[in-house]
N, C-alpha and C positions, 0 to 999 in steps of 0.2 A: 375523097378519092386520093390515090397515091400520086396523081399527076402533079399536085401542088407541093409535094414533098421532094425537094431537090437539095443536094449537098454541093456547096461550092468548094472546088479543089483547084487552087490557082485561079485561072480565068474561066474555068469550065464549071457548069452546073450539071451534076450527075443525078439522074433519076433514082428515087428510092428503090425502084425495082431492081437495079443492079446490085444494091446492097443486100436486098432480100435474097436474090438468086445466088449471089456470091457467098453469103453466109451459109445457105443451104448446101452449096457445093463443097465448101470447106468441111462442114459436118459430114457430108456424104463420103468424102475422101478419108476422113478419120475413121469412120465406121467400116468402110470397106477394108481398110488396112488391118483391122482386127476381127473381121467377121469369121465365123466358124465355117470351115470348109468341108468337114466330114460329119458323119453321123455322131450324134451325142452319145456318150456313155457315162457321163458323170451323174451322180446322185447329189444334186446341189439345188437349193431353193430357187435359184435363178433359172435352172434348166429343167424344172419339173415336167413341163409339157413339150419340150423342144423335140424330143425324138418322135412323139406323136405327130407333131406338125410337119416334121421333115418327111414323114411317110404319107400323111394325108394329102398335102398340097399336090404333089406330082400325080397322085392317083385320083384326083378330083373327089376326095373323100370328105367325111364330116368329122368334127371334133367333139370333145367332151362337152358336158353342160356348160354354157347354154347354147352351144352349137356354132355361134359366130359365123352366120352365113355370109355376111358381106366380106369378112376377112378371108374365108375359105374360097369363096367364088372368085374374088379378085386375085387371091394368091395362087390359085390353080392356073388361072390365065397367065399370070406373070411367070410362074415356074415353068410352065409348058413352053412359053415363048422363048425365055432365055435358055431353056434346055435345047431348043433347036439350034442355038448358037454354041452349044457344047458345054454348058455349065452343068455340073452334077446337081441333082435335086437338093441335096443337103446345103450346098453352097448357094443355090438359087433361093432357097427359103430364107437364108440369112440375108441375102441381098435384098429381098423383099422387105425385110425389117429395116434395113439401112435406108431404103427409099422412103419408107414411111417416117423414119427418124429425121431425114433431111427435110421432108415436107413439114413435119412438126416444128422444126427449128425455123423454117421460113415463115410459117404462120405466127410463131411467137414474136419474131421481129415485127411482123405486120401488126400484131396486137399492140405492141409498145408504141409503134408509130401512130396508131389510131388513138392511143392515150396521150398523144402530144409529146412523146419522147423524141428528141431530135434523132434522125435516122442513124447517124454515125455513133450515137450513144446507145442505140438499141442492139447493135451487132454483138459487142463483147458480152453483155449479160446473157444474151440468147445462147451464145457459144458456151458460156460457163454452165448453163443448164445442160447443154448437149454433152459436156464433159463430166457431168456428175456420174457417180458410180452406176446407179440404176439405169439411167437413160442410155449411157454408153453401152452398158452390158446388153440391154434389151434391143438396141439397134445393131448389135453384132451377132445375135443368135436368132433362131426362128421363134420369135415370140410376138404376140399380138399387141403388146403394150405401146409400141410406137404408133400404131394406128389409133389406139385409144387417145394418145396425146395429140395427134393431128386433129382428131374430131373434137377434142377438148378445146384446143386453141381456135379451131374454126368456129365453134359455137361461141366462144368468148369474143372473138373478133366481131362477129355479126351482132352480138348482143350490145357491145360497146357502140358500134356504128348506128344500130337502130335506136339505142337509147339516146344518142346524141342528135341524130338527124331525123329520125322517124321515117326513113324512106321505106316504102312498101317492099322494094326489092330486098332490102336487108331483113325485113320481117320474114319474108318467104324463105330466104337462105337460113335464117335462124330456126324456123320451123323444120326445114328439111334436115339440117345438121343435128338438131336436137333429137329428132326421130331416129336418125341413123345411129347416134351415140347411145341412146337408150336401148335400141335393138342389139347393138354390138356388145354392150356390157352394162349390166344393171347398176353397177356402182356409179355410172355416169349421172344418175339421178341426184347424187349428193351435192353436185354443184348447182342444182336447180334453184335453191334459195338465192344464191349469189347472182345467178342470171336474172331471176325475177326482180331483184332489187335494181339491177341495171336498166331494166326496160319497163318497169311497172307504170311509170308516168306516161307511157305511150299507149295506155289501155284503150283509149278512144279509137285507135286504129281497128280494133276488133268489133266495134259496134256495127260496122258494115258487114252484113251477113255473108255477102259474096266473098269478102276477104277472109272471114272466119272459116268458111267452108274450104277455101284454098289452103289455109293454114292447117286445118285438120287433115286434109288430104295429103299434104306434104309430110306431115309428121307420121301419117299412117304408112308411108312408103317404107319406113324402117322395119316395122313388124312384118310387112308384106314379104320382105326378103326371106323370111323363114320357109317359104314354100320351096326354096331351093333344096332344103334337107330331104323332105320325102321324095322329091323328084329324083335326086341322086340315088336314093335307096331303090326306087322303082326301076331306075335305069340299070340296076345291078352293080353299083359301086362296090368294090371289094374292100373298102376301108370305111366302115361306118361305126359310130359310137352309139350304143344302145340300139334301138330299133325305130329310126325316124320314119320308116315307111308304114308304121302302124299308128293309129290315133293315140293309143296309150303312150307309146314311145315318143311321138311328136310332142304331145302335151308335156311330158316330163322334161324334154329338152328345153322347152320354152319357159316353164314355170320353175324349174329347179335352179335356184340361185346359190345353192350350197350353204345358205344361211344356217340351216339346222345343224350343219357339220362344222362350221368355222366361226359362228358368232356366239360369243360367251361373255356375258356381263360379269365384270369382276365381283367376286363374292365378299371381298373385304377391302379395307383401306390398304392393307399390306400388299394384297394382290394388285390393286390399282397402282401402287407405287412401283412394284416390280415391273408391271407392263409399261409404265411411263418411262422407266429407265431403259427398257429394251427398245422402245420406239425412239427415244432420244439417241441411243447408240446407232440404230439403223439410219436415222437422218444424218448423224455425224459421219457415217460411211459414205454419204453422198458429198456433203460439204461440212467443213468444220462448224461447230455449233454457233460461234459468234457471227459467222458470215450469214447463215440462213436465218438466224434471229434478226440480224440487222436488216436483211432484205425484207422480211415480213413486216418489220416496223416501218420500212420505207413506203409500204402501201398506204400508210396513214398520213403521209406528208401532204401539206397544203398544195393547192394547184389544181385540184380536181374537186368536183362537187362532193358533198358528204355522202350522197347516194352512191357515187362511183366508188369512193373509198370503202364504204360499208359493203357494197356488192363484191368488190375484189377480195375483201377479207373473208366473206362468206363463201367464196369459191374454194378456198383452201381449208378453212376451219372445220367444216364437217368431215373432211378426210382425216384430220388429226383425231377427232372424236371417234370416227369409225375404226381407226387403227387400234384404238384401245379395247375394242370389243371383238375384233377379228383375231381370234386366238385359238390355236390348235396345240398349245403346249410347246411350240417350237417356232422358229422363224420359217414362215411359209411363203410360197410365191404370192399368195393373196396379200400378205402383209407387206412384201417388198413392192408390190404394184400400187397399193393404196397410198403410199407416201410420196409417190412421184409428183402429183399436183402441188404438194406443199413446197417442194424445191422449185418447181416451175413458177409459182407465184412469187416466191422469194427472189427469183431472177428479175421479175418485173419490178419488184421493190428496189433492187440494186440499180436498175436503170433510172428509177425515180430519184434515188440518191445522187447519181451522177448528174442528172439534169438539175437537181436542186443546187448542187455544188457549183455547177457552171453558171447558173443564174446569179449566185451570190458573188462569185469572183471567177472570171475565166480561167485564171491560173489554177485555182482550186479544182476546177472541172478537169483540167488536164492531169493533175496529180491523181484525182480519183480514177480517171480512165486508166492511167498507168498502173495504179494499184490493182485494178481489175485484170489487166493484161498479165501482171505478175502472178496473180492468183490463178489465172487460166494456165500459165506455164506449169505452176505447181500441180494443178489437177491433171494435166496431161502426163506429167512425169510419174505421178503416184497411181492414177487410175488405169493407165494403159497396161502395166504389168498385171494388174488384178484381172482385167478383162482377158488378156492373152492367156493367163493361167487356166482359164476355162475354155476359151475358144480353140486353143491349140492342143488341148488334151485329146489323146487318141485311145483312151482306155477301153472304148467300145470294142476295139479290135482284139482285146484279150478274150472277150466272150465270143466274138465272131470266130476267132481261130480255134477255140475249143470245139465249136460246132463243125468247123471245117475239118477238124482232125478225126471226126467220127468215121471209122472204117465201114465199108459196105458190109452188110450182114452176111455171115458165112453161108446161111441158107437161102440167100438171094431174095429174102422177103423185103418189102418196103419198110422204110423207117420214118416214124413221125416224131418230131422233136417238139415237146411242149415247153414254151417259155412264158413266164408270168407276164401279163400285160403290164407294160411300163418299161423300165430301163433294161429288162431282159429281152422282151419280145421285139421292141421297136428297133434296136440295132440289128438283131438277127434277121428280122423280116426285111429291113432295108438292104442289108448286104446281099441277101439272096436275090431281091428284085432288081437292084440297081448296080450291083458290083459283081455279079456272076458267081457268088459263092454257092457251094453245095446244091447244085441244080436238082439232084435226085432226092434230096431230103424234103419231106413235108414239114412245114413249120406252122404250128397252131399256138394259140394262147390258152389260158386256163378255162375259158368258157366253152368247153367242147365236151362231147360225149366220148369219154375215154374208153368205156367198156365196148362201145361200137368200134372204136379204132382197133382195139385188140382183137375183137371178134372178126374184124375184116382181114385179119392176118398180119397186120403191121406190128413191128417192134415199136413200143412206146418208150420214148427216151425223154429225159429232162436233165437240166443242169443240177449238180449236187446242191447248189445253194438254194434251189427251189424248196428244199425241205425245211428251210428256216421258216417259211410261210405256209407251206403245204406239207404237213408232217406225214409220217407213215400211217398214222391213224386216219388222217384226212383221206388218203388214198384208199384205205380200206372201206371207209364210208361211201366214197364215190363209186368204187368198183363193186361194192356189195359183197365183200368176202375177203379171204386171205390174200395178201399181197407179198410177192417175193422180189427182192432186189438183187441186181448184179450190176457190174460196171462194164461198159464197152470201150471206154477210152478215158483219159484223165478228166475228172470232174463231170463225167457224163454217166448217168444212172439209167438203167432200164427197169421199168416197172412191169412185172409179169403176174399173171393170175395163176400160173402153174410153174413150179420150180423145175430147174434142169437137174435131172437125177441120173446117176449111174451107180453101178454096184459098188458098195463101199469096199469090196475086196479087190478092186482093180488096182493095178500098179500105180504108185505115186512117187514123187521125188523124195518126200520126207514125212514121216509120221512125227508130228510135233509132240506127241505124248499127252495130249489133253483132249483126245477125241476128235481132233481135227488134223488133217494132213494137207501138205502143199502138193496138189496134184500136178501142177506145172508152173513154170516161172520162166520169164525171159527178160533179159537186161540189154537194152540197146541205147546207143547215143542218138539224141534228137538233134543236137548241134554241138558246137565246141565246148559248151559249158553245162549242158543239160543231159541227164540220163533218164530214161523211161523204164520203169520196172512194172511188168505185168505179172500178177500172181493169180493163180486159180486155186482157191481153197476148196476142200472137200470135207463135209461132215461125215465122220465115221460112225456116228451113233446119234440117237435122239437125246433130248434132255441135256444139252450142252450148257456150260456156264457162259457168262459174258466175258469175252477176252478183248483186250486192247491190242492194237497192232504196233509193232516196233520195226522201223525200217531205218537202218543206219548206213551211211556212206563212210567208210573207214579208210584210214591211211595205213593201218596194220591189221592183219586178220590172223587170229582174233585180237581185238584191241586190248591194250594193257591198262587203259584208263580213259577218262573222258577226253583227254587231249588227242586221242587217236580217232575220235568221231568228228569227221569234217562237217557233216550236216545230217539231219534226220527228218523223217516224214511220218512221225508217230501219229496215230489216231485212236480215239476212244473206242471206235467200233469199225468193222470192215465196211466196204463200199462207201468210201469218202466219209465215214463216220456215222452212217445212217442205218445200218442193218446189223443189229446185235446178233452175235452168234447163238444166243439162247433161243432165237426164233428159227434156227435152221433145223432141218429134219435129216435123218440118215440118208446118205447118198447124194445130198444136194451139193451142186457145184456153184460156187460164188466167185466171180471174178473181181479183181481189184487192180487199180492203176495208180502209180505214184510217179511224180516228177521230182528229181533231185538236182539242185543247182550245185555245181562244183565251185567252191569258194576260190577267190583269186589266190593263186600260188599253191592250191591244194594238189596233192598227188594221190588220188584214190586208187586203192588196190582191189576193193571188193565192196559189195553191198550185202549186208546181213539183214535177214528178215525173219521175224518170229512173232510170238504172241506172249502176253503177260497179263497177270491179274494183280491189282493192288490189294494187299492184305490189310486186315484191321489194325495191325501194329505199325503200318506205314511202310513195310517192306514190300518187295515185289516177288511174285512167283513166276519165273520165266519158263517158257517152253524150250524145246530144242530150237537151234538156229540153223537156217539155210544160208550158206555163203555162195554168192555168185561173183566170180572174178570180173573185174572191169577190164575190158579189152582195150588195147592201145587205140587212140583215135587221132 
């Protein structure tokens, strides 16, 4: 019990509870100071699932495999309650992680105390773990790994206590937390051997069949939580991953551990060494290598039974082995998560070293503690900017503003914007639901019937960058026929099943001399530094060649050389580079949009637009040029 752990300060004896709570509060304040406040827009291994979580929790939705029902259920309650207090869902989801992070740090201190580390020596190593790069990052963003670590430390704590005292209540807590941990994340099982070594000598406790049934029942509460997923689907939740309301979808969520997609055994010694170097680098991103190695070595210090020393070692060692086979050819979120227990156990080892030094010589103990404090200051100074670089990023609003700039359709038909599930769809959907953007726009992800959307009379739009993953050929396959592209605003492409045609003999601004004309063009200022050029091309004939687009902002018209070109927005093909002119038919109108940034100190006089072809000898065949004067702004 913690009641016997008291620290003497002056004439007073302070309960260990104050140190545990105080450490958690310090960690919580640190995490809150760096937590992400807005919807995520970064494509970063740390933030792989953040946008999904920021959307799912306030909607009482469900997440990707394996569903994480405890995390989503408790998180939805939390985000809803703090939302009543005025906190935006994105910030509330980050705060949820910070709370779990603080709980994890408190439990880590408690684990060290249970392992006979003096209370005041447990505080600093626990905070050092809290300041490690991965833990700090995960506690500042909407991620589930801080809950994972809280369950990890809770399970370790009850295992140590049960292994030492054999109390039935600790056995029951161990069963309950183990079941919750396994249901929460399957990788939790890799600490199983270490936990077993800590408690195996208490096996006689399970000879009582009543206790055994209670243990099985408590462990079964974790898997039972999965009933939340189909319940939410049946209730009509508007944010569900896969189809948890069907037996096939529900089973897939439970059983899909992603192992077939992320586990790959090294095929050679060279590959093994390459992976080892990468894992060492990732661990070094948390703590310098000498420190975490020294900490892991500390787990073997005398002062505890061989069984405890071996058990603590096998809590972290399987994760190191696992990290060598979790491989997607890149640094992934799974790889970043699986290394966290290694640093956590190293923190316990540092506490053992501080205790060992104090027992040998009190002065040496103070020196060790001072060194740990200095290391903590170093971590704070180095890791805080790293965390803030991600949590203070607002790049999602670049995409959101593109969607917000979509003008209403001239024919008053509805517009549907398709954004790829992930870092495109998540911020766009969040901004519409929780920040009031584009209320008239329908937002869908890529798993929809697009032919039905068009048949229903909607304009089908998408971001131009969608075509990097969903090519023109993909759209043709999905829609079952020819596809025609045009642009409705910068970086926004409309997918059509019928082209927009007018008579090729109608008036136009300029015949480019290559079978294509500029039917219309408009140049306007967007702000003090940005010009928006809208161009409407017209095919004057069939069987056109492929032409690239030239758009130049010039300081002299016509320019006398490259020095007169202030900036350009050339593209390989029209419509943001995705619709070759060789696919056009006679009379087809194709719109294009360009944004031009005026460089600092630039004095633009015109924007010149035309087409060109690269010839075999390396030269260029240019079309006629249209010049549009830049009006004073």
